[in-house]
N, C-alpha and C positions, 0 to 999 in steps of 0.2 A: 655167625659163628663167633664164639668168644675167643679172646686172645689168650690161648693157653701157653704155658711154658713148654719149651721144647728141649730135647736132648741134643747132643752135638755129634754123635756118630753118624756115618753116612754109608750108603750102599754105593760102591764105586760106579761113577759114570751116570748115575740116575738123578743125583740131586736129592734123593730121598734119604732119610736118616734111619739108622738102626739104633738099638738101645746103646747108651753111652758105654764105650769100651776103651777109648784112647785117653780119657781124662780131660781135664779142664783146658779150654782154649785160651791161649795167652791174651790177656787184656791189654798188654802194652808192649812197646818197642818192636812191634811186628815188622816194621819196614826193614830194619837192618838185619834182623834174623833171616828174613826172606831173601834179602840181597846176598847174605853170606851163603845161603844154600845155593843160590843161583851161581855165584862165583865158584863154589866148590864143584858144581855140576859142570862147569865149563873147562875143567882141567884135563880133558882127554882121558877119562877114567876107563875107557875101552871095555874090557871084559866085565867090569863091575856094573855096567849100565843096566843089565837085566835085573840083577839082584837089587840095585838101588831103586829101579822103577817100581818094584813091588812095595817099597816103603811109602810111596806118594799116593794120597787119596785125591781123586779128581771128580769135579762136578761139571756137568755139561750146561753151562749158563746159557749158551746160545739156543739150545733146544728148549730150555725152560722158558725163555723170554720171547722167542719167536722174532718176527720181523718188525714189530712195533717198538723201535728203538731209535735213538738219535743216529744220524749218519756217521760213519766212521771218517775221522779226519784224514785227508789225503795229503799230509805234509811231512810225513816221516816221524812224527811224534807218537808216543804211546802213553796211555793212561791206565793205571792199575789201582784197583780198590784193595787195600790191605786192611783186614779185620782181625781183631782178637775178641773172643767172646768170654762170658763170665760163668760158664758152667763150672760147678765144683763137684764133679763126680770122678770116680775111678782113681787113677794114679795121682791126681792132683788134689784129692780131698783134704790133704794136709793144709791147704791154703784157705779152708773155710768149709762150712756145711753146705752140702748140695741141697738146694731148695728146688731143684727141678728146672730152673730157668736157664736159658741160653740167649743172652742178649749181647749185642755188639758193643762192648764197653770201650773199645778203641777202634777208630776208623780214620784212615788216612787215604786221601786221593794223591797218588804219586804220578806226576806228569813228567815224563822223560822227553826232553826236547829233541827237535830235529838234529841229527848228527850225534845225538846221545852224549853231548859234552856238558850238559847241565840238566838239573832236575829241580822241580818244585814239589813241595809236600804241603798239602792243605789238611790239617787235622780238623775233624768234625767232632765237636763236643757231644758226648753221648746224650746229654740232657737237652739238646737242641730240639725245639718244637717245630715240626715240619708237617707238610701235607703228604701223608703216606699214601701211595697209590694202592689200588686193589692188587692183590697177589694171590697166587696159588699156593696153598699149604704144601710144603714138601714132605709132610707126613701122611696127610689124608687125601691129598689131591683136590680138596674142596677150595672154592673161591673164598678169600678173606676180603671183606669189604674195605675200601680205603677209609682213611680217617683224617680229618683236619686236626692240626695241632697235636699230633702224636709225637711222643719222644722218639728221636731218631733211632735209638737202639732197639725199639720194639719191632722194626722191620725185619731184622734177623730172627727175632723170636717167633713171629707169626708165619714167616715164609722162607726162612733159611737164607743161604747165600744169594739165590736169585732175587729174592725180594729186597735184600740189602742193595744189590746192584741196581735194581729197578728204581729204588728210592733215590739213590745218588744220581742216576741219570735224569730222573724227573726234576731234581733240585738244580742240577748243573746244566742240563742240555748237552752234556758230553757223554759220548759212548765210552764205556769202560772196555778196554781191550783185554784186560786180564783181571783175575781175582786171586788173592792169596790170603790164606788164614794159617796161623801158626800155633802150635801146641805149647802150653804153659811149661811143662817140665822140659820139653825140648829146648826152650829158650835158655834155661839154666845150664843144660848140658853143653850147648853151643858156646856159651860164655866161658865155661870151664875148659872146654877143648882149646879155646883161644888163649888160655892162660890168664884170664881175667881182663878187666877193662879199667883203665886209669881215669879217674876223675878228681877234680879238686873242689872241695866244699869251702864256702866262705864263712859258714856258721854251723853250729851244731844241728844235726838232724836227729831227733829222738821221737820216733813214731811207733806207737804201740800197735796200730792197725797193720802196718807193713812189717813190723818186727825188725826195724832198722835203727841202729844207733851209730852215728859217725861224728867224730869230733872235727872241727875245722882243720883243713889241711888236704894233702894229696893222698889218695887211697887207690889201691888196685883191688877192685871189687870182684868177689867170687860170683858165680852164677846166682846163688841164693841172695847175696847182697844186692846184686844188680836188679833182680826181680823186686826186692824190697824197695829199692830206690824208685823204680818206675811205677810202683803202686802207692808210693807215699802221697798223702793228700792233706790230712788234718794239721800236720805240724809245719807246713810251709805256706807262705803267702797268706791269703785269706781263707785257706782250707777248702777251696772250691776245686771242681774238676778242671777249671781253666788253669789253675796253678800246677796241677799234676801234669797237664799237657806240656807245660814249659819244662818240667823235669824230664819228661819223656824225650822231648826234642833235644835237650842237652845231652842226654845219654846216647841218643841216636848218633849224634856227631862224634862222640867219644868212641863208640863202637866202630864207626866207619874208619876212624883213624887207626884203631887197633888192627882191623883186618888188613889195612894197607901196610902197616909198619912191620908185621911179622913175616911177610912174604909167604903167603899161603902155598904157593906152588913150588916152593923150594924143597919141600919134604913130602914125597908121595904117601908115606905111611900116615903122617898127621893129616894130610889132605883127605885121604880115603876115610879115615876115622871121622873127620868132621863132616864129610859128605853123607856118611851113613846116619849120623846124628841129625843133620839138618833135614834130610829128606823124610825121615820119620816124623818130623815135626810139622810137615806141610800138608795142607789141603789147597789145591789149586783148581782153576778152571781147566777144562780138557785141553785148551790150547797150550798149557804149560805142564801137562800131566805126565811128563817123562823127563828123565835126566837129559836126554838128547835135546828136547825142546828147551829145557832150562838152560842148557849149555849155549844154545843159539841166542837166547835172550841175554845171557851173561856177556856176550861180546859187546853189547851196547852199554853195559854198566861198569865194566872192569876198569875204565879210566876215570870214573867219578871219585872225587874226594869230598870231604866234608865242605870244603870251600866252594864246591861246585853245586851245592844243594841249598836252595832257599826254603826255609820252613816257616810257615805261618799257621795261625788258627783262623778258621772261618770267621769273618767279622760278625760278632754277635753282641747283644745287649741283654742284661738281665730282664726277665719278664716281670713287669710291674705287679702282676697278679700272683706271682710265685717266685721268690728270689732263688729257689732251687732249680729253676729252669731258665734257659736262655732262648732268645729269639734271633733269627738271622736279621742282619741289617740289610734290607732289601737292595738298595742301590749299591752298597759296598760289595755285597756278595755277587751281584751281577757283574761288577768290574773284575772280581777275582776269576769267575768262571770265563768271562770274555777273554781275559789274558791267557788262560790256559788253552782255550779253544783256538786262539790265534798264535799260540806258541810264543808268547811274549812275557817278559817279567811282570809280576804283579805290582801295580803302582803302589807306592807308599801311602797314597791318599786313601786306598781301599781299606787299610787297617788302622788308620789314624784315630778313629773314634770308636774302635772296637774294644770290648771288655777283655778280649783275648790278647795274648802277647803283651800283657801289662802286669804290673804288680811285682812283689818282692821275690816270687819264686824263681823268676828268670835269673836272679843274681845269686842264688844259692849254690848252683852247680856250674862249674866251668870246665 
């Protein structure tokens, strides 16, 4: 079967997709948008649970993958795959022409440690060449053959959320406890509901692709500007996706600080409005597919600040055969996954020789 482009809409609880109706899936900053929704869900919304539950789309990853998965770690930690895909249909068509594709342009493995007092985030570059396992198409139900040296983001394209999870589990040997995907326009609306996010730029950002222009200095970004920042690529660093990941990680920290500083739970009206926006933006696995379940998960996240979260990029190097692709550094990535599996900090030696987490882009936003 050929690797055809897929839409992003889903039939609730089945993992199958319907024709696109909700618009483009957020390609960036999915982690904190999801965390914001989780925190909003944990505020004791009571009577609003049923209404907000109707906003969340859920996919049964466990049913789709069956029993052939890594063992679940029995140490109190949790691992979440957070994705944003690049469909340009529906409400988000303003951000580009819909070419029918739906690839995971942003992927983060979020490891929440035992006791939920710290977390680690491993960004997987979309252009990483991996051995993609065979998957079941979530649109036709047919088997899609595995492929060596496939771009990571094609897993979502050929098999949807379940194939993306299966690919990450094959790479890492770690079972994903949950899956979260976030809507593009929902991201903008959440940032605006929060009153914007403050960042400081050390140099001018002028990027035609993301439609963002910022002079050096401190800025309170609107939702549209925030989306522009996390999409910026060509005008920072070496123009690669690795540099864009650094901007995303800087923004994630700033957004975490914003959600802490405004005291989300002090104003029920604001909180309810934010919860409504956030839950409309989410697609989750069935284990998080209700506000009540999100609320329970939130109890382990509400104490986390930016200083408690370690963010790295999967150790990679540029492919000698194609500079637009990257290859995992085998020994270094093994150390990263081993650290997460044993609920330990990622050793600095694991990323010392990586092309990720390097370059000028990391110094552009603070």
